[in-house]
C-alpha positions as CSV (number, residue, x, y, z in Angstrom):
1,M,0.0,0.0,0.0
2,A,1.3,3.5,0.8
3,G,4.9,4.5,0.8
4,L,6.7,4.0,4.1
5,M,3.8,2.5,6.0
6,T,4.2,-0.9,7.5
7,I,1.7,-3.7,7.0
8,E,0.4,-3.0,10.5
9,D,-0.2,0.7,9.6
10,D,-2.0,-0.5,6.5
11,I,-4.3,-2.8,8.5
12,A,-4.9,-0.1,11.1
13,F,-6.0,2.2,8.2
14,L,-8.3,-0.4,6.7
15,E,-9.9,-1.0,10.2
16,Q,-11.1,2.7,10.0
17,V,-13.0,2.1,6.8
18,P,-16.7,1.6,7.3
19,T,-17.8,-2.0,6.3
20,L,-14.1,-3.2,6.1
21,G,-13.5,-2.7,9.8
22,L,-15.8,-5.6,10.7
23,L,-13.8,-8.1,8.7
24,G,-11.0,-8.7,11.2
25,R,-7.3,-8.1,11.2
26,D,-6.4,-11.4,9.4
27,A,-8.8,-10.7,6.5
28,L,-7.6,-7.1,6.3
29,R,-4.0,-8.3,6.1
30,I,-4.9,-10.1,2.9
31,L,-6.5,-7.0,1.5
32,A,-3.6,-4.7,2.6
33,I,-1.1,-7.0,0.9
34,G,-3.2,-7.2,-2.4
35,A,-4.4,-3.6,-2.6
36,E,-3.1,-1.5,-5.5
37,E,-2.3,2.2,-5.1
38,R,-3.7,4.7,-7.6
39,E,-2.8,8.4,-7.6
40,L,-5.0,11.1,-9.2
41,R,-4.3,14.6,-10.1
42,Q,-6.8,17.4,-9.3
43,G,-9.6,17.2,-11.8
44,E,-8.7,13.7,-13.0
45,V,-11.6,11.3,-13.4
46,L,-11.3,7.9,-11.7
47,F,-14.3,6.4,-13.4
48,T,-17.4,7.5,-15.2
49,A,-21.1,6.6,-14.5
50,G,-22.0,3.6,-16.5
51,D,-18.5,2.1,-16.6
52,A,-18.2,-1.6,-15.7
53,S,-16.7,-2.0,-12.3
54,D,-14.5,-4.8,-11.0
55,G,-13.6,-3.5,-7.6
56,A,-13.7,-0.7,-5.0
57,Y,-11.5,2.2,-4.0
58,I,-10.7,3.5,-0.6
59,V,-9.7,7.2,-0.3
60,Q,-6.4,7.3,1.6
61,R,-5.7,11.0,0.9
62,G,-7.6,13.7,-0.8
63,R,-11.2,14.1,-1.8
64,L,-13.4,12.9,-4.6
65,L,-16.6,14.3,-6.0
66,L,-19.2,11.7,-6.8
67,S,-21.8,12.9,-9.3
68,A,-24.8,11.1,-10.6
69,T,-25.8,11.4,-14.2
70,G,-28.7,13.5,-15.4
71,E,-30.6,16.1,-13.5
72,V,-30.7,14.4,-10.1
73,P,-31.4,16.8,-7.3
74,G,-28.7,16.4,-4.7
75,G,-26.9,14.2,-7.2
76,E,-23.4,15.2,-5.9
77,M,-21.5,14.1,-2.9
78,T,-17.9,14.7,-1.7
79,V,-16.0,11.9,0.0
80,G,-12.6,11.8,1.7
81,R,-10.3,9.8,3.8
82,H,-11.6,6.2,4.7
83,A,-14.4,6.4,2.2
84,L,-15.1,3.1,0.4
85,V,-16.3,3.9,-3.1
86,G,-17.9,1.2,-5.2
87,E,-18.6,-1.2,-2.3
88,H,-21.1,-3.3,-4.3
89,A,-18.5,-4.0,-7.0
90,L,-16.6,-6.1,-4.4
91,L,-19.4,-8.6,-4.4
92,T,-21.1,-8.5,-7.8
93,E,-20.7,-7.4,-11.4
94,T,-22.2,-4.0,-11.6
95,R,-21.9,-0.6,-13.4
96,R,-20.7,2.5,-11.8
97,P,-23.7,4.6,-10.7
98,V,-21.7,7.8,-10.5
99,T,-18.7,9.6,-11.9
100,A,-15.8,10.0,-9.5
101,T,-13.5,13.0,-10.0
102,A,-10.5,14.1,-7.8
103,L,-11.2,17.5,-6.2
104,E,-7.5,17.7,-5.2
105,P,-4.5,15.4,-5.6
106,A,-5.7,12.0,-4.2
107,L,-4.2,8.6,-3.2
108,L,-6.6,5.7,-3.5
109,L,-6.3,2.0,-2.7
110,R,-8.0,-0.3,-5.2
111,I,-9.3,-3.7,-4.0
112,S,-10.3,-5.9,-6.9
113,R,-13.4,-8.1,-6.7
114,S,-11.3,-11.2,-7.2
115,L,-9.0,-10.3,-4.3
116,F,-12.1,-9.6,-2.1
117,R,-13.7,-12.9,-3.0
118,K,-10.5,-14.9,-2.4
119,M,-10.3,-13.2,1.0
120,L,-13.9,-14.2,1.8
121,E,-13.2,-17.8,0.7
122,G,-10.3,-18.0,3.1
123,F,-12.3,-16.5,6.0
124,P,-15.8,-18.0,5.9
125,E,-16.6,-16.5,9.4
126,T,-15.8,-13.1,7.9
127,A,-18.2,-13.8,5.0
128,V,-21.0,-14.5,7.5
129,R,-20.3,-11.3,9.5
130,L,-20.3,-9.3,6.2
131,R,-23.6,-10.9,5.0
132,D,-25.3,-10.2,8.4
133,Y,-24.1,-6.6,8.4
134,L,-25.2,-6.0,4.8
135,A,-28.6,-7.6,5.4
136,A,-29.2,-5.4,8.5
137,R,-28.1,-2.3,6.5
138,T,-30.5,-3.2,3.7
139,E,-33.3,-3.7,6.1
140,R,-32.7,-0.3,7.7
141,A,-32.6,1.3,4.3
142,G,-36.0,-0.3,3.4
143,R,-37.5,1.0,6.6
144,D,-36.1,4.5,5.9
145,L,-37.5,4.5,2.4
146,Y,-40.9,3.4,3.7
147,A,-40.9,6.2,6.3
148,V,-40.1,8.8,3.6
149,R,-42.9,7.4,1.4
150,M,-45.3,7.8,4.3
151,M,-44.3,11.4,4.8
152,I,-44.8,12.1,1.1
153,D,-48.0,10.1,0.7
154,P,-49.6,9.2,4.1
155,D,-52.4,7.2,2.3
156,A,-49.8,4.9,0.6
157,G,-49.9,2.4,3.5
158,K,-53.7,2.0,3.5
159,P,-55.3,-1.2,2.1
160,G,-55.7,-1.0,-1.6
161,R,-52.8,1.4,-2.0
162,G,-49.4,0.5,-3.3
């Protein structure tokens, strides 16, 4: 990973990344060893919405602007250190939903889907923890969406309504 950092420094960094922190030090060691560095100049595009994705990026230094295509209100978001960009691509073939552009010089770590899957195969208990975490997060998101729908259309939850 980064320059003069030790493998223990790399693992400690990865422990601070939401989602990855629950994997455990041994699993993170595999990711730290196999991660690839990518540097971006200010204004450089990392990927474009619609591109095929085969892994995720972790922001180690700098900030990225993530922007959705089209006229999406609030369709932009800035992420910085410890952000995991493209999380779904670690588990499944997908297309990038946003364009990622460096707002300043940035250092990223790329974790390929194949590396992530190999790590999960070697640590089945980690795969179970990750599955449970993602299932709980998905359930929370569903409840949040339902609550928003009820605020927008209170009649939506009544019998005979969608």
